[in-house]
TORZALUM-664266 format. One record per atom (N, C-alpha, C, CB): residue number from 1; residue in one letter; chain; atom name; x, y, z. Coordinates in Angstrom, 1 decimal, always signed. Glycine has a CB too. Layout:
TORZALUM-664266
+------+------+-------+------+--------+--------+--------+
: resi : resn : chain : name :      x :      y :      z :
+------+------+-------+------+--------+--------+--------+
:  NUM :    A :     A :   CA :      X :      Y :      Z :
...
+------+------+-------+------+--------+--------+--------+
This chain:
TORZALUM-664266
+------+------+-------+------+--------+--------+--------+
: resi : resn : chain : name :      x :      y :      z :
+------+------+-------+------+--------+--------+--------+
:    1 :    M :     A :    N :   +0.8 :   -1.2 :   +0.0 :
:    1 :    M :     A :   CA :   +0.0 :   +0.0 :   +0.0 :
:    1 :    M :     A :    C :   +0.9 :   +1.2 :   +0.0 :
:    1 :    M :     A :   CB :   -1.0 :   +0.0 :   +1.2 :
:    2 :    T :     A :    N :   +0.4 :   +2.3 :   -0.6 :
:    2 :    T :     A :   CA :   +1.2 :   +3.5 :   -0.7 :
:    2 :    T :     A :    C :   +1.1 :   +4.3 :   +0.6 :
:    2 :    T :     A :   CB :   +0.6 :   +4.4 :   -1.9 :
:    3 :    D :     A :    N :   +2.2 :   +4.9 :   +1.0 :
:    3 :    D :     A :   CA :   +2.2 :   +5.7 :   +2.2 :
:    3 :    D :     A :    C :   +1.8 :   +7.1 :   +1.8 :
:    3 :    D :     A :   CB :   +3.6 :   +5.7 :   +2.9 :
:    4 :    I :     A :    N :   +1.0 :   +7.8 :   +2.6 :
:    4 :    I :     A :   CA :   +0.6 :   +9.2 :   +2.4 :
:    4 :    I :     A :    C :   +1.0 :  +10.0 :   +3.6 :
:    4 :    I :     A :   CB :   -0.9 :   +9.3 :   +2.0 :
:    5 :    V :     A :    N :   +1.7 :  +11.1 :   +3.4 :
:    5 :    V :     A :   CA :   +2.2 :  +11.9 :   +4.5 :
:    5 :    V :     A :    C :   +1.4 :  +13.3 :   +4.4 :
:    5 :    V :     A :   CB :   +3.7 :  +12.2 :   +4.5 :
:    6 :    L :     A :    N :   +0.8 :  +13.7 :   +5.4 :
:    6 :    L :     A :   CA :   +0.1 :  +14.9 :   +5.5 :
:    6 :    L :     A :    C :   +0.9 :  +15.9 :   +6.3 :
:    6 :    L :     A :   CB :   -1.4 :  +14.8 :   +6.1 :
:    7 :    K :     A :    N :   +1.3 :  +17.0 :   +5.7 :
:    7 :    K :     A :   CA :   +2.1 :  +18.0 :   +6.3 :
:    7 :    K :     A :    C :   +1.3 :  +19.3 :   +6.6 :
:    7 :    K :     A :   CB :   +3.4 :  +18.3 :   +5.5 :
:    8 :    D :     A :    N :   +1.7 :  +20.0 :   +7.6 :
:    8 :    D :     A :   CA :   +1.1 :  +21.3 :   +7.9 :
:    8 :    D :     A :    C :   -0.4 :  +21.2 :   +8.1 :
:    8 :    D :     A :   CB :   +1.5 :  +22.3 :   +6.9 :
:    9 :    I :     A :    N :   -0.9 :  +20.2 :   +8.8 :
:    9 :    I :     A :   CA :   -2.4 :  +20.1 :   +9.0 :
:    9 :    I :     A :    C :   -2.8 :  +21.1 :  +10.0 :
:    9 :    I :     A :   CB :   -2.8 :  +18.7 :   +9.5 :
:   10 :    D :     A :    N :   -3.9 :  +21.8 :   +9.7 :
:   10 :    D :     A :   CA :   -4.5 :  +22.8 :  +10.6 :
:   10 :    D :     A :    C :   -4.8 :  +22.1 :  +11.9 :
:   10 :    D :     A :   CB :   -5.7 :  +23.5 :   +9.9 :
:   11 :    P :     A :    N :   -4.4 :  +22.7 :  +13.0 :
:   11 :    P :     A :   CA :   -4.7 :  +22.0 :  +14.3 :
:   11 :    P :     A :    C :   -6.2 :  +21.7 :  +14.5 :
:   11 :    P :     A :   CB :   -4.2 :  +22.9 :  +15.4 :
:   12 :    I :     A :    N :   -7.0 :  +22.5 :  +14.0 :
:   12 :    I :     A :   CA :   -8.5 :  +22.3 :  +14.2 :
:   12 :    I :     A :    C :   -8.9 :  +21.0 :  +13.4 :
:   12 :    I :     A :   CB :   -9.3 :  +23.5 :  +13.8 :
:   13 :    L :     A :    N :   -8.3 :  +20.9 :  +12.2 :
:   13 :    L :     A :   CA :   -8.6 :  +19.7 :  +11.4 :
:   13 :    L :     A :    C :   -8.1 :  +18.5 :  +12.1 :
:   13 :    L :     A :   CB :   -8.0 :  +19.9 :  +10.0 :
:   14 :    A :     A :    N :   -6.9 :  +18.5 :  +12.6 :
:   14 :    A :     A :   CA :   -6.3 :  +17.4 :  +13.3 :
:   14 :    A :     A :    C :   -7.1 :  +17.0 :  +14.5 :
:   14 :    A :     A :   CB :   -4.8 :  +17.7 :  +13.8 :
:   15 :    E :     A :    N :   -7.6 :  +18.0 :  +15.2 :
:   15 :    E :     A :   CA :   -8.5 :  +17.7 :  +16.4 :
:   15 :    E :     A :    C :   -9.8 :  +17.0 :  +15.9 :
:   15 :    E :     A :   CB :   -8.8 :  +19.0 :  +17.2 :
:   16 :    R :     A :    N :  -10.4 :  +17.5 :  +14.9 :
:   16 :    R :     A :   CA :  -11.6 :  +16.9 :  +14.3 :
:   16 :    R :     A :    C :  -11.4 :  +15.4 :  +14.0 :
:   16 :    R :     A :   CB :  -12.1 :  +17.7 :  +13.1 :
:   17 :    I :     A :    N :  -10.2 :  +15.2 :  +13.4 :
:   17 :    I :     A :   CA :   -9.9 :  +13.8 :  +13.0 :
:   17 :    I :     A :    C :   -9.7 :  +12.9 :  +14.3 :
:   17 :    I :     A :   CB :   -8.5 :  +13.7 :  +12.2 :
:   18 :    R :     A :    N :   -9.1 :  +13.5 :  +15.3 :
:   18 :    R :     A :   CA :   -8.9 :  +12.7 :  +16.6 :
:   18 :    R :     A :    C :  -10.3 :  +12.5 :  +17.2 :
:   18 :    R :     A :   CB :   -8.0 :  +13.5 :  +17.5 :
:   19 :    R :     A :    N :  -11.2 :  +13.4 :  +17.1 :
:   19 :    R :     A :   CA :  -12.5 :  +13.2 :  +17.7 :
:   19 :    R :     A :    C :  -13.3 :  +12.1 :  +17.0 :
:   19 :    R :     A :   CB :  -13.3 :  +14.5 :  +17.7 :
:   20 :    V :     A :    N :  -13.2 :  +12.1 :  +15.7 :
:   20 :    V :     A :   CA :  -13.8 :  +11.0 :  +14.9 :
:   20 :    V :     A :    C :  -13.2 :   +9.7 :  +15.3 :
:   20 :    V :     A :   CB :  -13.7 :  +11.3 :  +13.4 :
:   21 :    A :     A :    N :  -11.9 :   +9.6 :  +15.4 :
:   21 :    A :     A :   CA :  -11.2 :   +8.4 :  +15.8 :
:   21 :    A :     A :    C :  -11.7 :   +7.9 :  +17.2 :
:   21 :    A :     A :   CB :   -9.7 :   +8.6 :  +15.8 :
:   22 :    S :     A :    N :  -11.8 :   +8.8 :  +18.1 :
:   22 :    S :     A :   CA :  -12.2 :   +8.5 :  +19.4 :
:   22 :    S :     A :    C :  -13.7 :   +8.0 :  +19.4 :
:   22 :    S :     A :   CB :  -12.1 :   +9.7 :  +20.4 :
:   23 :    A :     A :    N :  -14.5 :   +8.7 :  +18.7 :
:   23 :    A :     A :   CA :  -16.0 :   +8.4 :  +18.7 :
:   23 :    A :     A :    C :  -16.2 :   +7.0 :  +18.1 :
:   23 :    A :     A :   CB :  -16.7 :   +9.5 :  +18.0 :
:   24 :    R :     A :    N :  -15.4 :   +6.7 :  +17.1 :
:   24 :    R :     A :   CA :  -15.6 :   +5.4 :  +16.4 :
:   24 :    R :     A :    C :  -14.8 :   +4.3 :  +17.0 :
:   24 :    R :     A :   CB :  -15.2 :   +5.6 :  +14.9 :
:   25 :    G :     A :    N :  -13.8 :   +4.6 :  +17.9 :
:   25 :    G :     A :   CA :  -13.0 :   +3.6 :  +18.4 :
:   25 :    G :     A :    C :  -11.9 :   +3.1 :  +17.4 :
:   25 :    G :     A :   CB :  -13.8 :   +2.4 :  +18.9 :
:   26 :    W :     A :    N :  -11.6 :   +4.0 :  +16.5 :
:   26 :    W :     A :   CA :  -10.6 :   +3.6 :  +15.4 :
:   26 :    W :     A :    C :   -9.3 :   +4.3 :  +15.8 :
:   26 :    W :     A :   CB :  -11.1 :   +4.1 :  +14.0 :
:   27 :    N :     A :    N :   -8.2 :   +3.7 :  +15.3 :
:   27 :    N :     A :   CA :   -6.9 :   +4.3 :  +15.4 :
:   27 :    N :     A :    C :   -6.8 :   +5.4 :  +14.3 :
:   27 :    N :     A :   CB :   -5.7 :   +3.3 :  +15.2 :
:   28 :    V :     A :    N :   -5.8 :   +6.3 :  +14.4 :
:   28 :    V :     A :   CA :   -5.8 :   +7.4 :  +13.4 :
:   28 :    V :     A :    C :   -5.6 :   +6.9 :  +12.0 :
:   28 :    V :     A :   CB :   -4.6 :   +8.3 :  +13.8 :
:   29 :    H :     A :    N :   -4.8 :   +5.9 :  +11.8 :
:   29 :    H :     A :   CA :   -4.6 :   +5.3 :  +10.4 :
:   29 :    H :     A :    C :   -6.0 :   +4.9 :   +9.8 :
:   29 :    H :     A :   CB :   -3.7 :   +4.2 :  +10.4 :
:   30 :    D :     A :    N :   -6.7 :   +4.1 :  +10.6 :
:   30 :    D :     A :   CA :   -8.0 :   +3.7 :  +10.1 :
:   30 :    D :     A :    C :   -9.0 :   +4.8 :   +9.9 :
:   30 :    D :     A :   CB :   -8.6 :   +2.6 :  +11.0 :
:   31 :    T :     A :    N :   -8.9 :   +5.8 :  +10.8 :
:   31 :    T :     A :   CA :   -9.8 :   +6.9 :  +10.7 :
:   31 :    T :     A :    C :   -9.5 :   +7.7 :   +9.4 :
:   31 :    T :     A :   CB :   -9.6 :   +7.9 :  +11.9 :
:   32 :    L :     A :    N :   -8.3 :   +8.0 :   +9.1 :
:   32 :    L :     A :   CA :   -7.9 :   +8.7 :   +7.9 :
:   32 :    L :     A :    C :   -8.3 :   +7.9 :   +6.7 :
:   32 :    L :     A :   CB :   -6.4 :   +9.0 :   +7.9 :
:   33 :    F :     A :    N :   -8.1 :   +6.6 :   +6.7 :
:   33 :    F :     A :   CA :   -8.4 :   +5.8 :   +5.6 :
:   33 :    F :     A :    C :   -9.9 :   +5.9 :   +5.3 :
:   33 :    F :     A :   CB :   -8.0 :   +4.3 :   +5.8 :
:   34 :    N :     A :    N :  -10.7 :   +5.7 :   +6.4 :
:   34 :    N :     A :   CA :  -12.2 :   +5.8 :   +6.2 :
:   34 :    N :     A :    C :  -12.7 :   +7.2 :   +5.8 :
:   34 :    N :     A :   CB :  -12.9 :   +5.4 :   +7.5 :
:   35 :    L :     A :    N :  -12.1 :   +8.2 :   +6.3 :
:   35 :    L :     A :   CA :  -12.5 :   +9.6 :   +5.9 :
:   35 :    L :     A :    C :  -12.2 :   +9.8 :   +4.5 :
:   35 :    L :     A :   CB :  -11.8 :  +10.6 :   +6.8 :
:   36 :    I :     A :    N :  -11.0 :   +9.4 :   +4.0 :
:   36 :    I :     A :   CA :  -10.6 :   +9.6 :   +2.6 :
:   36 :    I :     A :    C :  -11.6 :   +8.8 :   +1.7 :
:   36 :    I :     A :   CB :   -9.2 :   +9.2 :   +2.4 :
:   37 :    E :     A :    N :  -11.8 :   +7.6 :   +2.1 :
:   37 :    E :     A :   CA :  -12.7 :   +6.7 :   +1.2 :
:   37 :    E :     A :    C :  -14.1 :   +7.3 :   +1.2 :
:   37 :    E :     A :   CB :  -12.7 :   +5.3 :   +1.8 :
:   38 :    Q :     A :    N :  -14.6 :   +7.7 :   +2.3 :
:   38 :    Q :     A :   CA :  -16.0 :   +8.3 :   +2.3 :
:   38 :    Q :     A :    C :  -16.0 :   +9.6 :   +1.6 :
:   38 :    Q :     A :   CB :  -16.5 :   +8.5 :   +3.7 :
:   39 :    G :     A :    N :  -15.0 :  +10.4 :   +1.7 :
:   39 :    G :     A :   CA :  -14.9 :  +11.7 :   +1.0 :
:   39 :    G :     A :    C :  -14.9 :  +11.5 :   -0.5 :
:   39 :    G :     A :   CB :  -13.7 :  +12.5 :   +1.5 :
:   40 :    L :     A :    N :  -14.1 :  +10.4 :   -0.9 :
:   40 :    L :     A :   CA :  -14.0 :  +10.1 :   -2.4 :
:   40 :    L :     A :    C :  -15.4 :   +9.7 :   -2.9 :
:   40 :    L :     A :   CB :  -13.0 :   +9.1 :   -2.6 :
:   41 :    F :     A :    N :  -16.1 :   +8.8 :   -2.1 :
:   41 :    F :     A :   CA :  -17.4 :   +8.4 :   -2.6 :
:   41 :    F :     A :    C :  -18.3 :   +9.6 :   -2.8 :
:   41 :    F :     A :   CB :  -18.0 :   +7.4 :   -1.6 :
:   42 :    H :     A :    N :  -18.2 :  +10.5 :   -1.8 :
:   42 :    H :     A :   CA :  -19.1 :  +11.7 :   -1.9 :
:   42 :    H :     A :    C :  -18.7 :  +12.6 :   -3.2 :
:   42 :    H :     A :   CB :  -18.9 :  +12.6 :   -0.6 :
:   43 :    C :     A :    N :  -17.4 :  +12.8 :   -3.3 :
:   43 :    C :     A :   CA :  -17.0 :  +13.6 :   -4.5 :
:   43 :    C :     A :    C :  -17.3 :  +12.9 :   -5.8 :
:   43 :    C :     A :   CB :  -15.5 :  +13.9 :   -4.4 :
:   44 :    E :     A :    N :  -17.1 :  +11.6 :   -5.9 :
:   44 :    E :     A :   CA :  -17.4 :  +10.9 :   -7.1 :
:   44 :    E :     A :    C :  -18.9 :  +11.0 :   -7.4 :
:   44 :    E :     A :   CB :  -17.0 :   +9.4 :   -7.0 :
:   45 :    S :     A :    N :  -19.7 :  +10.9 :   -6.4 :
:   45 :    S :     A :   CA :  -21.2 :  +11.0 :   -6.6 :
:   45 :    S :     A :    C :  -21.6 :  +12.4 :   -7.2 :
:   45 :    S :     A :   CB :  -22.0 :  +10.7 :   -5.4 :
:   46 :    E :     A :    N :  -20.9 :  +13.4 :   -6.7 :
:   46 :    E :     A :   CA :  -21.1 :  +14.8 :   -7.2 :
:   46 :    E :     A :    C :  -20.7 :  +14.9 :   -8.7 :
:   46 :    E :     A :   CB :  -20.4 :  +15.8 :   -6.4 :
:   47 :    V :     A :    N :  -19.6 :  +14.3 :   -9.0 :
:   47 :    V :     A :   CA :  -19.1 :  +14.3 :  -10.4 :
:   47 :    V :     A :    C :  -20.1 :  +13.6 :  -11.3 :
:   47 :    V :     A :   CB :  -17.7 :  +13.7 :  -10.5 :
:   48 :    R :     A :    N :  -20.5 :  +12.4 :  -10.8 :
:   48 :    R :     A :   CA :  -21.4 :  +11.6 :  -11.7 :
:   48 :    R :     A :    C :  -22.8 :  +12.3 :  -11.9 :
:   48 :    R :     A :   CB :  -21.6 :  +10.3 :  -11.0 :
:   49 :    R :     A :    N :  -23.2 :  +13.2 :  -11.1 :
:   49 :    R :     A :   CA :  -24.5 :  +13.8 :  -11.2 :
:   49 :    R :     A :    C :  -24.6 :  +14.6 :  -12.6 :
:   49 :    R :     A :   CB :  -24.8 :  +14.7 :  -10.1 :
:   50 :    G :     A :    N :  -23.5 :  +15.2 :  -13.0 :
:   50 :    G :     A :   CA :  -23.5 :  +16.0 :  -14.2 :
:   50 :    G :     A :    C :  -23.2 :  +15.2 :  -15.5 :
:   50 :    G :     A :   CB :  -22.6 :  +17.1 :  -14.0 :
:   51 :    F :     A :    N :  -22.8 :  +14.0 :  -15.4 :
:   51 :    F :     A :   CA :  -22.4 :  +13.2 :  -16.5 :
:   51 :    F :     A :    C :  -23.1 :  +11.9 :  -16.6 :
:   51 :    F :     A :   CB :  -20.8 :  +13.0 :  -16.5 :
:   52 :    D :     A :    N :  -23.2 :  +11.4 :  -17.9 :
:   52 :    D :     A :   CA :  -23.8 :  +10.0 :  -18.0 :
:   52 :    D :     A :    C :  -22.6 :   +9.1 :  -17.9 :
:   52 :    D :     A :   CB :  -24.5 :   +9.9 :  -19.4 :
:   53 :    T :     A :    N :  -22.9 :   +7.8 :  -17.8 :
:   53 :    T :     A :   CA :  -21.9 :   +6.8 :  -17.5 :
:   53 :    T :     A :    C :  -20.8 :   +6.7 :  -18.5 :
:   53 :    T :     A :   CB :  -22.6 :   +5.4 :  -17.5 :
:   54 :    S :     A :    N :  -21.1 :   +6.9 :  -19.8 :
:   54 :    S :     A :   CA :  -20.1 :   +6.8 :  -20.8 :
:   54 :    S :     A :    C :  -19.1 :   +8.0 :  -20.7 :
:   54 :    S :     A :   CB :  -20.7 :   +6.9 :  -22.3 :
:   55 :    E :     A :    N :  -19.7 :   +9.2 :  -20.3 :
:   55 :    E :     A :   CA :  -18.8 :  +10.4 :  -20.1 :
:   55 :    E :     A :    C :  -17.9 :  +10.2 :  -18.9 :
:   55 :    E :     A :   CB :  -19.6 :  +11.6 :  -19.9 :
:   56 :    V :     A :    N :  -18.4 :   +9.6 :  -17.8 :
:   56 :    V :     A :   CA :  -17.7 :   +9.3 :  -16.6 :
:   56 :    V :     A :    C :  -16.6 :   +8.3 :  -16.9 :
:   56 :    V :     A :   CB :  -18.6 :   +8.8 :  -15.5 :
:   57 :    D :     A :    N :  -16.9 :   +7.3 :  -17.7 :
:   57 :    D :     A :   CA :  -15.9 :   +6.3 :  -18.1 :
:   57 :    D :     A :    C :  -14.8 :   +6.9 :  -18.9 :
:   57 :    D :     A :   CB :  -16.6 :   +5.1 :  -18.8 :
:   58 :    A :     A :    N :  -15.2 :   +7.7 :  -19.8 :
:   58 :    A :     A :   CA :  -14.2 :   +8.4 :  -20.7 :
:   58 :    A :     A :    C :  -13.3 :   +9.3 :  -19.9 :
:   58 :    A :     A :   CB :  -14.8 :   +9.2 :  -21.8 :
:   59 :    L :     A :    N :  -13.9 :  +10.1 :  -18.9 :
:   59 :    L :     A :   CA :  -13.1 :  +10.9 :  -18.1 :
:   59 :    L :     A :    C :  -12.2 :  +10.1 :  -17.2 :
:   59 :    L :     A :   CB :  -14.0 :  +11.8 :  -17.2 :
:   60 :    T :     A :    N :  -12.6 :   +9.1 :  -16.6 :
:   60 :    T :     A :   CA :  -11.8 :   +8.2 :  -15.8 :
:   60 :    T :     A :    C :  -10.7 :   +7.6 :  -16.6 :
:   60 :    T :     A :   CB :  -12.7 :   +7.1 :  -15.2 :
:   61 :    A :     A :    N :  -10.9 :   +7.2 :  -17.8 :
:   61 :    A :     A :   CA :   -9.9 :   +6.6 :  -18.6 :
:   61 :    A :     A :    C :   -8.8 :   +7.7 :  -19.0 :
:   61 :    A :     A :   CB :  -10.5 :   +6.0 :  -19.9 :
:   62 :    A :     A :    N :   -9.3 :   +8.9 :  -19.2 :
:   62 :    A :     A :   CA :   -8.3 :  +10.0 :  -19.6 :
:   62 :    A :     A :    C :   -7.5 :  +10.3 :  -18.3 :
:   62 :    A :     A :   CB :   -9.1 :  +11.2 :  -20.0 :
:   63 :    I :     A :    N :   -8.1 :  +10.4 :  -17.2 :
:   63 :    I :     A :   CA :   -7.3 :  +10.7 :  -16.0 :
:   63 :    I :     A :    C :   -6.3 :   +9.6 :  -15.7 :
:   63 :    I :     A :   CB :   -8.2 :  +10.8 :  -14.7 :
:   64 :    N :     A :    N :   -6.7 :   +8.3 :  -15.8 :
:   64 :    N :     A :   CA :   -5.8 :   +7.2 :  -15.6 :
:   64 :    N :     A :    C :   -4.6 :   +7.2 :  -16.6 :
:   64 :    N :     A :   CB :   -6.5 :   +5.9 :  -15.7 :
:   65 :    A :     A :    N :   -4.9 :   +7.6 :  -17.9 :
:   65 :    A :     A :   CA :   -3.9 :   +7.7 :  -18.9 :
:   65 :    A :     A :    C :   -2.9 :   +8.8 :  -18.6 :
:   65 :    A :     A :   CB :   -4.5 :   +7.9 :  -20.3 :
:   66 :    L :     A :    N :   -3.4 :   +9.9 :  -18.1 :
:   66 :    L :     A :   CA :   -2.5 :  +11.0 :  -17.7 :
:   66 :    L :     A :    C :   -1.5 :  +10.6 :  -16.5 :
:   66 :    L :     A :   CB :   -3.3 :  +12.2 :  -17.3 :
:   67 :    R :     A :    N :   -2.0 :   +9.7 :  -15.7 :
:   67 :    R :     A :   CA :   -1.2 :   +9.3 :  -14.6 :
:   67 :    R :     A :    C :   +0.0 :   +8.5 :  -15.1 :
:   67 :    R :     A :   CB :   -2.0 :   +8.4 :  -13.6 :
:   68 :    D :     A :    N :   -0.1 :   +7.9 :  -16.3 :
:   68 :    D :     A :   CA :   +1.0 :   +7.1 :  -16.8 :
:   68 :    D :     A :    C :   +2.0 :   +7.9 :  -17.6 :
:   68 :    D :     A :   CB :   +0.4 :   +6.0 :  -17.7 :
:   69 :    V :     A :    N :   +1.7 :   +9.1 :  -17.9 :
:   69 :    V :     A :   CA :   +2.6 :  +10.0 :  -18.7 :
:   69 :    V :     A :    C :   +3.8 :  +10.4 :  -17.8 :
:   69 :    V :     A :   CB :   +1.8 :  +11.3 :  -19.2 :
:   70 :    P :     A :    N :   +5.0 :  +10.1 :  -18.3 :
:   70 :    P :     A :   CA :   +6.2 :  +10.5 :  -17.4 :
:   70 :    P :     A :    C :   +6.3 :  +12.0 :  -17.3 :
:   70 :    P :     A :   CB :   +7.5 :   +9.9 :  -18.1 :
:   71 :    P :     A :    N :   +6.8 :  +12.4 :  -16.1 :
:   71 :    P :     A :   CA :   +7.0 :  +13.8 :  -15.9 :
:   71 :    P :     A :    C :   +7.9 :  +14.4 :  -16.9 :
:   71 :    P :     A :   CB :   +7.4 :  +14.1 :  -14.5 :
:   72 :    G :     A :    N :   +7.6 :  +15.7 :  -17.3 :
:   72 :    G :     A :   CA :   +8.5 :  +16.4 :  -18.3 :
:   72 :    G :     A :    C :   +9.6 :  +17.1 :  -17.6 :
:   72 :    G :     A :   CB :   +7.7 :  +17.4 :  -19.1 :
:   73 :    K :     A :    N :  +10.4 :  +17.8 :  -18.3 :
:   73 :    K :     A :   CA :  +11.5 :  +18.5 :  -17.8 :
:   73 :    K :     A :    C :  +11.1 :  +19.9 :  -17.3 :
:   73 :    K :     A :   CB :  +12.7 :  +18.6 :  -18.8 :
:   74 :    G :     A :    N :   +9.9 :  +20.2 :  -17.3 :
:   74 :    G :     A :   CA :   +9.4 :  +21.5 :  -16.9 :
:   74 :    G :     A :    C :   +9.4 :  +22.5 :  -18.0 :
:   74 :    G :     A :   CB :  +10.3 :  +22.0 :  -15.7 :
:   75 :    F :     A :    N :   +9.2 :  +23.8 :  -17.6 :
:   75 :    F :     A :   CA :   +9.1 :  +24.8 :  -18.6 :
:   75 :    F :     A :    C :  +10.3 :  +25.6 :  -18.7 :
:   75 :    F :     A :   CB :   +7.9 :  +25.7 :  -18.3 :
+------+------+-------+------+--------+--------+--------+
């Protein structure tokens, strides 16, 4: 699994994450994983509202293809 490092997190956001972890009985790793996953589901549903399935599939394929493009030398 890929490691993700969050830097310079606002203290209020960090406290909100800790409160969710405490309320759910999760450790911070599981809490962040679940929050990211749930946030992605929410964002994806918002994106899908404006597009039909074929458009979403084409957009997803284009984004995935761009991830495979090697970085350039800059400008």
